[in-house]
C-alpha positions in Angstrom: 58.8 -8.3 -31.8 56.8 -5.1 -31.5 54.4 -4.6 -28.5 51.3 -4.8 -30.9 52.8 -8.3 -32.3 53.5 -9.5 -28.9 49.8 -8.6 -27.7 48.4 -10.4 -30.8 50.6 -13.4 -30.3 49.4 -13.7 -26.7 45.9 -13.2 -27.8 46.3 -15.8 -30.5 47.8 -18.2 -27.9 44.9 -17.7 -25.5 42.3 -18.2 -28.0 44.0 -21.5 -29.2 44.1 -22.8 -25.8 40.4 -22.0 -25.2 39.5 -23.5 -28.5 41.3 -26.7 -27.8 39.7 -27.1 -24.3 36.3 -26.5 -25.7 36.8 -29.1 -28.4 38.2 -31.6 -25.8 35.1 -31.1 -23.6 32.9 -31.5 -26.6 34.7 -34.7 -27.6 34.2 -35.9 -24.0 30.5 -35.1 -24.2 30.0 -36.8 -27.4 31.8 -40.1 -25.8 29.5 -39.8 -22.7 26.3 -39.6 -24.8 27.5 -42.4 -27.1 27.8 -44.8 -23.9 24.5 -43.6 -22.6 25.4 -41.3 -20.0 24.3 -37.8 -19.5 27.4 -35.5 -20.4 26.2 -32.6 -18.1 26.0 -35.1 -15.1 29.4 -36.4 -16.1 31.1 -33.0 -16.2 29.4 -31.9 -12.9 30.9 -34.8 -11.2 34.3 -34.5 -12.9 34.9 -31.0 -11.9 33.1 -31.4 -8.7 35.4 -34.2 -7.7 38.4 -31.9 -7.8 36.8 -29.0 -6.2 33.9 -30.1 -4.1 35.6 -29.4 -0.6 38.9 -28.2 0.8 40.4 -31.6 0.9 39.7 -32.3 -2.7 41.2 -28.8 -3.5 44.3 -29.6 -1.7 44.5 -32.8 -3.6 43.9 -31.0 -6.9 46.7 -28.5 -6.0 49.1 -31.4 -5.1 48.4 -33.0 -8.4 48.9 -29.8 -10.2 52.2 -29.2 -8.6 53.8 -32.1 -10.2 52.3 -31.3 -13.7 53.3 -27.6 -13.2 57.1 -28.5 -12.7 57.2 -31.0 -15.3 55.2 -28.7 -17.7 57.6 -26.0 -16.8 60.4 -28.3 -17.8 59.0 -29.2 -21.2 58.0 -25.6 -21.8 61.4 -24.4 -21.2 63.0 -26.8 -23.6 60.4 -25.8 -26.2 61.2 -22.2 -25.9 65.0 -22.8 -26.5 64.2 -25.2 -29.7 64.5 -28.5 -27.8 62.0 -31.3 -27.0 62.6 -32.7 -23.5 60.7 -36.1 -23.5 63.0 -37.4 -20.9 61.2 -35.6 -17.8 60.0 -38.9 -16.6 63.6 -40.1 -16.0 64.6 -36.7 -14.8 61.7 -37.1 -12.1 63.1 -40.5 -11.1 66.5 -39.4 -10.5 65.6 -36.0 -8.8 63.1 -38.2 -6.6 65.9 -40.8 -5.9 68.2 -38.0 -4.8 65.7 -36.4 -2.5 64.6 -39.8 -1.1 68.2 -40.7 -0.3 68.6 -37.2 1.6 65.3 -37.8 3.3 66.4 -41.2 4.9 70.0 -40.1 5.6 70.2 -36.4 6.3 69.1 -35.0 9.7 69.3 -31.2 10.0 67.2 -28.1 11.4 64.0 -27.8 9.2 64.9 -24.8 7.3 68.4 -26.1 6.2 67.1 -29.6 5.8 64.4 -28.3 3.2 67.2 -26.4 1.4 69.3 -29.4 1.1 66.3 -31.5 0.0 65.4 -29.2 -2.7 68.9 -28.7 -4.0 69.5 -32.6 -4.1 66.5 -33.0 -6.5 67.3 -29.9 -8.5 70.9 -31.1 -9.2 70.0 -34.7 -9.7 67.6 -33.8 -12.4 69.9 -31.3 -13.9 72.8 -33.9 -13.9 70.3 -36.2 -15.9 69.5 -33.4 -18.3 73.0 -32.4 -19.0 73.9 -35.7 -20.7 71.3 -35.5 -23.8 72.4 -31.8 -23.7 76.0 -32.7 -24.2 75.2 -35.4 -26.7 73.1 -33.0 -28.7 75.7 -30.2 -28.7 78.7 -32.2 -29.4 77.5 -35.0 -31.5 74.1 -33.7 -32.9 72.3 -36.8 -31.3 68.7 -35.9 -31.4 67.3 -34.9 -27.9 64.2 -37.0 -28.4 66.2 -40.2 -28.9 68.7 -39.4 -26.1 66.1 -38.4 -23.5 64.0 -41.5 -24.1 67.1 -43.8 -23.7 67.8 -41.9 -20.5 64.2 -42.4 -19.3 64.9 -46.2 -19.3 68.2 -46.0 -17.9 66.9 -44.1 -14.8 63.9 -46.6 -14.7 66.2 -49.7 -14.3 68.8 -47.7 -12.0 65.8 -47.1 -9.7 64.7 -50.9 -10.1 68.1 -51.9 -8.9 68.8 -49.1 -6.4 65.5 -49.2 -4.4 65.6 -53.0 -3.4 69.4 -52.9 -2.9 69.7 -49.8 -0.6 66.3 -48.3 0.3 63.9 -51.4 0.7 61.1 -51.2 3.0 60.7 -53.6 5.8 58.1 -55.9 4.3 58.0 -54.9 0.4 60.5 -55.6 -2.2 58.9 -53.4 -4.7 59.1 -50.0 -2.9 61.4 -48.0 -0.6 60.8 -47.5 3.1 58.4 -44.8 3.8 59.7 -41.4 4.6 59.2 -39.9 8.1 56.5 -37.2 7.8 58.9 -34.6 9.4 61.5 -35.4 6.5 58.8 -34.9 3.8 57.6 -31.8 2.2 54.3 -32.0 4.2 53.7 -29.5 6.7 51.2 -29.7 9.9 49.7 -26.3 8.9 48.9 -27.2 5.3 47.6 -30.6 6.4 45.3 -28.8 8.8 44.1 -26.2 6.5 43.5 -28.7 3.7 42.0 -31.2 5.9 44.4 -34.1 5.5 45.0 -33.9 1.8 48.3 -34.4 0.0 48.9 -30.6 -0.2 52.4 -29.9 0.6 55.4 -27.4 0.4 56.0 -28.3 -3.1 53.2 -26.1 -4.4 55.3 -23.0 -3.3 58.5 -24.5 -4.9 56.5 -24.7 -8.1 55.3 -21.2 -7.8 58.8 -19.7 -7.2 60.1 -21.9 -10.3 57.3 -20.4 -12.4 58.4 -16.8 -11.4 62.1 -17.5 -11.9 61.7 -19.1 -15.3 59.5 -16.3 -16.2 62.1 -13.7 -15.2 64.9 -15.6 -16.9 63.2 -16.0 -20.3 61.7 -12.5 -20.4 64.2 -10.2 -18.5 67.7 -11.7 -18.8 70.5 -11.8 -21.4 70.6 -15.6 -20.7 67.0 -16.0 -21.7 67.5 -13.9 -24.8 70.4 -16.2 -25.8 68.6 -19.3 -25.1 65.4 -18.1 -27.1 67.7 -16.9 -30.0 69.4 -20.3 -30.1 66.0 -21.9 -30.2 64.9 -19.8 -33.0 67.8 -20.1 -35.2 71.1 -21.6 -34.3 73.1 -20.3 -37.3 71.9 -16.7 -36.8 72.6 -16.9 -33.0 75.9 -18.3 -33.9 76.7 -15.6 -36.2 75.9 -12.9 -33.5 78.5 -14.4 -31.3 76.1 -16.6 -29.0 77.8 -19.7 -27.9 75.2 -22.3 -29.2 76.6 -25.5 -27.7 76.9 -24.0 -24.3 73.3 -22.8 -24.5 71.9 -26.1 -25.6 73.7 -27.9 -22.6 72.5 -25.1 -20.3 68.9 -25.4 -21.5 68.7 -29.1 -21.1 70.3 -28.9 -17.6 67.7 -26.2 -16.5 64.9 -28.4 -18.0 66.2 -31.4 -16.2 66.4 -29.6 -12.9 62.8 -28.5 -13.1 61.7 -32.1 -13.7 63.9 -33.1 -10.9 61.9 -30.7 -8.7 58.8 -32.5 -9.9 60.4 -35.8 -8.6 61.0 -34.0 -5.2 57.4 -32.8 -4.9 56.0 -36.2 -6.0 58.1 -38.6 -4.0 58.6 -36.7 -0.9 55.4 -34.6 -1.1 52.5 -36.3 -2.7 53.9 -39.7 -1.9 56.4 -40.9 0.8 58.2 -43.7 -1.1 59.5 -44.8 -4.5 58.1 -47.9 -6.2 60.1 -49.9 -8.6 58.7 -50.8 -12.1 56.9 -47.4 -12.5 57.9 -44.7 -15.0 56.0 -41.6 -13.8 53.3 -40.6 -16.3 53.6 -37.0 -15.3 56.7 -36.9 -17.5 54.6 -37.3 -20.5 51.5 -35.4 -19.1 53.8 -32.4 -18.8 54.0 -32.2 -22.6 50.2 -31.7 -22.7 50.5 -29.0 -20.0 53.3 -27.2 -21.9 51.4 -27.3 -25.2 48.2 -26.1 -23.7 50.1 -23.3 -21.8 51.8 -22.2 -25.2 55.2 -22.9 -23.5 54.7 -19.9 -21.4 55.4 -20.0 -17.6 52.2 -18.3 -16.7 50.3 -20.5 -19.3 51.7 -23.6 -17.8 50.6 -22.4 -14.1 46.9 -22.3 -15.4 47.0 -25.3 -17.7 48.4 -27.4 -15.0 45.5 -26.4 -12.6 43.1 -27.4 -15.2 44.7 -30.8 -15.8 45.0 -31.2 -12.1 41.1 -30.8 -11.7 40.6 -33.5 -14.4 43.1 -35.9 -12.9 41.7 -35.5 -9.4 38.1 -35.5 -10.4 37.9 -38.5 -12.9 37.7 -41.1 -9.9 34.9 -39.3 -8.3 33.0 -39.1 -11.6 33.4 -42.9 -12.2 32.3 -43.5 -8.6 29.1 -41.5 -9.0 28.2 -42.3 -12.6 28.8 -44.9 -15.1 31.2 -42.8 -16.9 34.6 -44.4 -17.0 37.6 -42.4 -15.8 39.4 -42.9 -19.2 36.9 -40.3 -20.5 39.0 -37.7 -18.7 42.1 -39.0 -20.3 40.3 -38.8 -23.6 39.5 -35.2 -23.1 43.2 -34.5 -22.3 44.2 -36.4 -25.5 41.8 -34.4 -27.6 43.2 -31.2 -26.2 46.7 -32.1 -27.1 45.7 -33.0 -30.4 44.0 -29.8 -31.2 46.7 -27.7 -29.3 49.4 -29.5 -31.3 47.5 -28.6 -34.6 47.4 -25.0 -33.5 48.1 -23.7 -36.9 44.4 -24.4 -37.9 42.9 -22.3 -35.0 45.7 -19.6 -35.8 44.5 -19.4 -39.4 40.7 -19.2 -38.4 41.2 -16.6 -35.7 43.4 -14.4 -37.8 40.9 -14.7 -41.0 38.1 -13.8 -38.4 40.1 -10.7 -37.0 40.9 -9.6 -40.5 37.4 -9.9 -41.4 36.2 -7.9 -38.5 39.0 -5.3 -39.1 38.0 -5.0 -42.7 34.4 -4.5 -41.9 35.2 -1.9 -39.4 37.5 0.0 -41.7 34.6 -0.2 -44.3 31.9 1.2 -42.0 34.6 4.1 -40.9 35.2 5.0 -44.7 31.5 5.0 -45.4 30.8 7.2 -42.4 33.6 9.6 -43.6 32.0 9.5 -47.0 28.5 10.3 -45.6 29.9 13.3 -43.7 31.7 14.6 -46.8 28.5 14.2 -48.9 26.5 16.2 -46.1 29.0 19.0 -46.3 28.8 19.2 -49.9 25.1 19.4 -50.0 25.1 22.2 -47.6 
């Protein structure tokens, strides 16, 4: 792809994302007006709820952290031609591995954090390898395989937590992790006034940078994208397709496992049974809005983090139900998924502007030539 084509592609992706967000907000405004609420007041409290003070900003960033890592997981799979809908299960397994480490491993803080992060990464990656292997060897569709893996993880946690991690008084959740064994840090808690902000945010930032580098600057990234674009051509070029399919799902699973780490040992301090984390599915929205680009995922996760954090405050201050924010997200997903419509609209507009500019240039040149002939 040439530099011009690459710039046009990025410009189109940005315009598609902006168009989807604006239409989502418009749909939210129409719904608010339909129930007799003032849309401007509703949006004011929605965004204010996530950004009104340093504590709420911290909670927004903590919420965005989980979405960022799951969105990165889904986006990475998208870029390599796969649909990872199993991020919820990978989150559970990564979170379970991290919770086990948090309760049983006691080391100096820097070494402990390295072990904690590695445990979640490996747990999620192992859960991702299985559907990747089934896809590569037996052509089992990854959507079916990852959905089944979600429920295997769900019921495994349902059994494992009460059997081995049960809290002192409740059967439905694990014992709380000691603060010093979590990703929370006193200096972050102090800065963000007691919010859920934790070291997981920096883990997510590093993950975005690494995945961006892998996809854009390495041979591995080129091979993975080549397999995603056209398996037959990639195989003809000598790329090992099956190996790259497995590797792609392993990396995607590892990223979702890190989301489990930041959620269960950062945002929360325990694991509850009977809950399949919704972030695994919200990550699909984040990846779509971010055009499956790591930097796009970063910004879209912040936007969705604001919506998720602010909807409760909006409901408390107005008569607008929090489901309106979920509806906005759903509409954004819909219009992002049907991006071909926006692509055609913007391409037609740009062609029209380019044609008008060319006609004006030709007319100006013709006028200059006519003036010369008159003289």
